[in-house]
C-alpha positions in Angstrom: -64.3 148.2 20.8 -60.7 148.7 19.8 -59.7 148.6 23.4 -61.3 145.1 23.8 -59.5 143.9 20.8 -56.2 145.2 22.1 -56.9 143.6 25.5 -57.7 140.2 23.9 -54.6 140.4 21.9 -52.5 141.2 25.0 -54.1 138.3 26.9 -53.4 135.9 24.0 -49.8 137.1 23.8 -49.4 136.6 27.6 -50.9 133.1 27.4 -48.7 132.2 24.5 -45.6 133.6 26.2 -46.5 131.7 29.4 -47.0 128.5 27.4 -43.7 129.0 25.6 -41.9 129.6 28.9 -43.5 126.5 30.5 -42.6 124.4 27.4 -39.1 125.8 27.5 -38.7 125.0 31.2 -40.2 121.5 30.6 -37.8 120.9 27.7 -34.9 122.1 29.8 -35.9 119.8 32.7 -36.2 116.9 30.3 -32.9 117.6 28.8 -31.3 117.8 32.2 -32.9 114.5 33.2 -31.7 112.9 30.0 -28.2 114.2 30.6 -28.3 112.9 34.1 -29.6 109.5 32.9 -27.0 109.4 30.3 -24.3 110.1 32.9 -25.7 107.4 35.2 -25.7 104.9 32.3 -22.2 105.9 31.3 -21.0 105.4 34.9 -22.8 102.0 35.1 -21.3 100.9 31.8 -17.9 102.0 33.0 -18.3 100.0 36.2 -19.4 96.9 34.2 -16.4 97.3 31.9 -14.1 97.7 34.9 -15.6 94.6 36.6 -15.3 92.6 33.3 -11.7 93.8 32.9 -10.9 92.6 36.5 -12.6 89.3 35.8 -10.6 88.8 32.7 -7.4 89.7 34.6 -8.3 87.2 37.3 -9.2 84.6 34.7 -5.7 84.9 33.1 -3.7 85.3 36.3 -5.6 83.1 38.8 -8.5 81.0 37.6 -6.9 79.3 34.6 -3.6 78.5 36.4 -5.5 77.2 39.4 -7.6 75.0 37.1 -4.5 73.6 35.6 -3.0 73.0 39.0 -6.1 71.2 40.2 -5.7 68.6 37.4 -2.7 67.3 39.3 -3.6 68.3 42.9 -7.3 67.7 43.2 -7.5 69.5 46.6 -6.2 72.8 45.1 -9.0 75.5 45.1 -10.1 77.1 41.9 -11.5 80.6 42.5 -14.8 81.7 40.9 -16.1 85.0 39.6 -14.6 87.9 41.5 -17.5 90.3 41.0 -20.5 88.0 40.9 -23.0 90.8 41.2 -21.5 92.9 38.4 -21.1 90.0 35.9 -24.3 88.4 34.7 -25.8 86.6 31.8 -23.7 85.9 28.8 -20.5 87.4 30.3 -20.5 85.1 33.3 -21.3 82.1 31.2 -18.5 82.9 28.7 -16.0 83.3 31.5 -16.9 79.9 33.0 -16.7 78.3 29.5 -13.2 79.9 29.1 -12.0 78.0 32.3 -13.5 74.7 31.1 -11.9 75.2 27.6 -8.5 75.9 29.2 -8.8 72.7 31.3 -9.6 70.7 28.3 -6.8 72.1 26.3 -4.3 71.5 29.2 -5.5 67.9 29.5 -5.2 67.2 25.8 -1.7 68.8 25.6 -0.5 66.9 28.7 -1.8 63.7 27.1 0.2 64.4 23.9 3.3 65.3 25.8 3.0 62.3 28.1 2.5 59.9 25.2 5.6 61.3 23.4 7.6 61.0 26.6 6.5 57.4 27.2 7.4 56.5 23.6 10.8 58.0 23.9 11.4 56.3 27.3 10.3 52.9 26.0 12.9 53.0 23.2 15.6 54.2 25.6 14.7 51.7 28.2 14.8 48.8 25.7 18.3 49.8 24.6 19.6 50.3 28.2 18.0 47.0 29.3 19.7 45.2 26.4 23.1 46.6 27.4 22.6 45.7 31.1 21.6 42.1 30.1 24.8 41.9 28.1 26.8 43.3 31.1 25.2 40.8 33.4 26.1 37.9 31.1 29.7 39.1 31.0 29.8 39.5 34.7 28.6 35.9 35.1 31.4 34.7 32.9 33.9 36.7 35.0 32.6 35.1 38.2 33.4 31.7 36.7 36.9 32.7 35.9 37.9 35.0 38.8 37.5 34.7 42.5 37.0 38.5 43.2 34.3 39.8 45.5 34.2 43.1 43.6 32.7 41.2 40.6 29.8 40.3 42.9 29.4 43.9 43.9 29.4 45.0 40.2 26.8 42.3 39.5 24.6 43.6 42.3 24.7 47.2 41.1 24.0 46.0 37.5 21.0 44.3 38.9 19.8 47.5 40.6 20.1 49.4 37.4 18.3 46.6 35.5 15.4 46.8 38.0 15.1 50.5 37.6 15.1 50.2 33.8 12.5 47.4 33.9 10.3 49.6 36.2 10.6 52.5 33.8 9.7 50.3 30.8 6.6 48.9 32.6 5.5 52.4 33.5 5.6 53.3 29.8 3.5 50.2 28.9 6.4 48.2 27.6 7.0 44.5 28.0 9.1 43.6 31.1 11.8 42.3 28.7 12.4 38.9 30.2 10.8 35.6 29.4 10.8 32.9 32.1 9.5 29.4 32.5 7.1 28.3 35.3 8.9 29.4 38.4 8.7 28.3 42.1 6.9 31.0 44.0 9.4 31.1 46.8 12.3 31.3 44.3 10.6 34.3 42.6 10.3 35.9 46.1 14.1 35.3 46.6 14.8 36.7 43.2 12.9 39.9 44.0 14.7 40.1 47.3 18.1 40.0 45.5 17.2 43.1 43.4 16.8 45.4 46.5 19.4 47.3 48.5 19.3 46.2 52.1 18.3 42.7 51.0 19.9 41.2 54.1 17.2 42.8 56.2 14.5 41.0 54.4 13.4 37.7 56.2 11.3 35.3 54.1 9.0 32.9 55.9 7.5 30.1 53.8 4.1 28.9 54.9 3.0 27.2 51.7 1.1 24.0 51.9 2.6 22.9 48.6 6.4 23.3 48.5 6.4 23.2 44.6 3.7 25.9 44.2 4.8 28.0 41.2 3.9 30.9 39.0 2.9 30.4 35.4 5.6 31.6 33.0 3.8 34.8 31.8 3.3 36.0 35.4 6.7 35.1 37.0 8.8 38.1 35.9 5.9 40.7 36.3 5.3 39.5 39.9 9.1 39.6 40.6 9.2 43.2 39.4 6.1 44.2 41.5 7.4 42.5 44.6 10.8 44.1 44.2 9.2 47.6 44.1 7.3 46.8 47.3 10.4 45.5 49.0 12.4 48.6 47.9 9.8 50.8 49.5 9.8 48.7 52.7 13.6 48.8 53.1 14.0 52.5 52.1 11.3 53.9 54.4 12.1 51.9 57.5 15.1 52.2 59.9 18.2 50.3 58.6 18.4 48.4 61.9 14.9 46.8 61.5 14.0 43.7 59.6 11.4 43.5 56.8 9.4 40.3 57.3 8.0 38.7 54.2 5.4 35.9 54.6 4.4 33.6 51.7 1.3 31.6 52.2 -1.6 29.9 50.4 -5.2 30.9 50.7 -8.4 28.9 50.9 -9.4 30.0 47.3 -6.4 28.1 45.8 -4.5 31.3 45.5 -1.5 32.6 47.3 -0.6 35.7 49.4 2.6 37.5 49.9 2.8 39.9 53.0 5.5 42.6 53.2 5.7 44.4 56.5 7.9 47.2 57.6 8.5 49.2 60.8 8.7 52.5 58.9 7.2 55.9 59.2 3.8 54.9 57.7 1.5 57.1 55.6 -0.9 59.9 56.2 -4.5 59.6 54.9 -3.8 61.5 51.6 -0.7 59.5 50.7 -2.5 56.2 51.6 -5.5 57.2 49.4 -3.2 58.1 46.5 -1.2 54.9 46.8 -4.4 52.8 46.8 -5.6 54.6 43.7 -2.4 53.8 41.9 -2.4 50.2 43.1 -6.0 49.8 41.8 -4.5 49.8 38.2 -5.9 52.9 36.6 -6.3 52.9 32.9 -3.7 55.6 32.5 -1.0 57.1 34.7 0.6 60.4 33.5 4.3 60.7 34.2 3.7 64.4 35.0 1.6 63.3 38.0 4.3 61.3 39.7 6.2 64.2 41.2 9.7 65.6 40.9 11.6 63.4 41.3 9.0 60.9 40.1 7.8 58.4 42.7 7.1 55.4 40.5 6.9 52.4 42.8 3.1 52.0 43.3 2.4 53.2 39.8 4.6 50.4 38.4 2.8 47.8 40.6 -0.5 49.2 39.4 0.4 48.9 35.8 1.4 45.2 36.3 -1.8 44.6 38.3 -3.9 45.9 35.4 -2.1 43.8 32.9 -1.6 40.5 34.6 -4.5 40.1 37.0 -3.0 39.9 40.5 -3.9 42.5 43.2 -2.3 44.5 46.0 -3.7 46.2 49.1 -1.8 48.3 51.7 -2.8 49.1 55.2 -1.1 49.8 58.6 1.2 47.1 59.8 1.3 45.6 63.3 5.1 46.3 63.1 4.4 50.0 63.1 4.8 50.9 59.4 2.9 49.7 56.4 1.8 46.2 55.2 1.5 45.4 51.5 -0.6 42.3 50.6 0.1 40.9 47.2 -2.6 38.4 46.2 -2.0 36.0 43.4 -5.2 34.4 42.0 -5.4 30.6 41.3 -5.2 30.9 37.5 -1.7 32.4 37.7 -0.4 29.4 39.8 0.7 25.9 38.9 2.8 23.2 40.4 6.3 22.4 39.0 7.5 18.9 38.3 9.2 16.8 40.9 12.3 16.5 38.7 13.0 20.2 39.0 15.5 21.0 41.7 14.6 23.9 43.9 17.2 26.4 45.1 19.1 25.5 48.2 18.4 29.0 49.5 14.6 28.6 49.3 13.3 28.3 52.9 11.4 25.1 53.6 7.7 25.3 54.4 7.1 25.5 58.1 4.1 23.6 59.6 1.5 26.0 60.9 -0.4 25.7 64.2 -3.8 24.1 63.9 -5.5 27.4 64.7 -4.0 29.3 61.8 -6.5 31.1 59.6 -6.6 29.5 56.2 -7.3 32.7 54.3 -7.0 36.4 54.6 -8.7 38.7 52.2 -7.5 42.2 51.2 -8.3 44.7 53.9 -8.0 42.2 56.7 -5.0 42.2 59.0 -3.3 38.9 58.3 -0.9 37.7 60.9 2.0 35.4 59.7 1.5 31.9 60.7 3.5 30.8 63.7 6.3 28.3 63.0 6.3 24.9 64.7 9.1 23.9 67.0 10.9 22.3 64.1 11.0 25.5 62.1 14.4 26.5 60.6 15.3 30.1 60.1 15.9 30.6 56.3 19.3 31.5 55.0 19.6 35.1 53.8 20.3 35.3 50.0 22.9 37.6 48.6 22.8 39.6 45.3 21.7 37.5 42.4 20.5 37.7 38.8 16.9 37.8 37.7 16.4 34.1 37.6 17.2 33.5 41.3 19.4 34.5 44.3 23.0 33.7 44.9 24.8 32.9 48.1 25.8 35.3 50.8 26.1 33.3 54.0 25.5 35.7 56.8 24.6 35.2 60.4 21.2 35.8 61.9 20.7 39.5 62.9 19.2 40.2 66.2 15.8 42.0 65.7 15.3 45.4 67.2 13.4 45.9 70.4 9.7 45.9 70.2 9.4 43.7 67.1 8.2 40.0 67.1 11.0 37.5 67.2 11.5 33.9 66.2 13.8 31.7 68.2 15.5 28.6 67.2 14.4 25.5 69.1 16.1 22.2 69.3 14.6 19.2 67.7 12.9 16.7 69.9 14.1 13.1 69.6 11.6 10.6 68.2 9.6 8.9 70.9 10.1 5.1 71.2 6.3 4.8 71.1 6.2 6.7 67.8 5.4 4.7 64.6 8.4 3.4 62.7 7.9 5.7 59.7 7.8 8.8 62.0 11.0 7.7 63.7 12.7 7.1 60.4 11.6 10.6 59.2 13.1 12.2 62.3 16.4 10.3 61.8 16.7 11.2 58.1 15.6 14.8 58.5 18.7 17.1 58.0 20.0 19.3 60.8 19.7 23.0 61.2 20.9 25.0 58.3 23.9 27.0 59.2 25.8 29.6 57.1 28.5 27.1 56.5 26.1 24.4 55.3 24.3 26.9 53.0 27.6 28.0 51.5 28.8 24.5 51.0 25.5 23.4 49.4 25.6 26.5 47.1 29.1 25.7 46.0 28.2 22.1 45.2 25.2 23.3 43.2 27.3 25.7 41.2 29.8 23.1 40.3 27.1 20.7 39.1 25.3 23.0 36.7 26.4 25.6 34.1 23.3 27.8 34.7 24.2 28.4 38.4 26.5 31.0 39.8 30.1 30.2 40.5 30.4 31.5 44.1 33.8 31.1 45.8 34.2 28.5 48.5 34.1 31.2 51.2 31.1 33.4 50.3 32.3 37.0 49.9 31.1 39.7 52.2 27.8 41.1 50.9 28.2 44.7 49.6 27.1 47.3 52.0 24.8 49.7 50.2 24.6 53.3 51.2 21.1 54.9 51.4 21.9 56.9 48.3 22.3 53.8 46.1 18.6 53.3 45.7 15.6 54.7 47.4 12.0 53.6 47.5 9.6 55.2 45.2 6.7 56.1 47.4 6.1 58.0 50.6 
């Protein structure tokens, strides 16, 4: 009996011992698994931390700077998450929000800086413009007193500086700074021509049906500024041996159209798209987006377009470069009184061929109307003030090879069978305008009015500007 009890006790002890051993092994295995799991979790957390660190580093070094660059250069790429598989949920969302917040902050700061810069430039431009106007008045007085061609050269350079100052003021949303009365459209074109280096290369053809078609007072100076910027681009980005044809014509919608062609280098697609965007008159143009040095020409024209209601379109020119089409709506046009004397330098309207198209909308290639046999080549104006162009009697320059040319043709005598009034018109019509006649007419006009220029009897040699004196503002 005792033996059975001892045996039972031994069996119980063995079972208990085996159970304890099994539990101990099980606990050891569980502990090992937990340690391994902990190690794996620690490694995964370390990998996520490392990936997040790398993303934050890329955010600071690449993504935010690239996002700021893309605000000015829209084609610049902005990198995304570097470790997309390791960054999920809130972390990825917060990183994206950080980029957007940086973009917003950069835009707001640029707007504040740009507004402060425009305000400072408006004040500075107004002061400089006032001084230049005073200098211009003094130079005009000196031209009355002294017969010195150098005064004319100083006047021209003063005019270039004044145009630059006006353009800067307009870009900063300031008033152009000059009030004018209703002004003949052709005289406004000549005034814009006189503000541009290489003005002698610009050939104006007048195809207006109404010789006294004029701009209303509030639009005269803004249009002169815009056209001067387009002419400056055309002369600066075309070969100095080529002409810049300018055609002034009326449209069927009672408006007017000014075409500026050049035989320059043209534009690539990106530059053309950027120029058209600026010419569309955006609500705001940041000075920081105009490059270094700033290219302001099309931006200035766009600001004037947005404010005064005319429009401008550019496209490839049949002359090989670019064509700018400045369209003036009917509400900005008027007709000046017959008692107003037009400038003797203004080219007379030429009669167009019967097949000439009456209108050409923006986007369409508009060819200048062909002159009739009686057409007279207009005289080339020299440097002048803002109100008009003064005399620089120069000969007709031979156009370069490959460009359209206009030839002088002798006038036909009136036919005996022609009606009496037509024969009388042919007899009374003045002869061809020569440099000598243009100079003499200009001298007579100056002697008869205090508001004209006092040019010498023999017009001085027009100043030859070097390419560094002034450059166009767009590529």
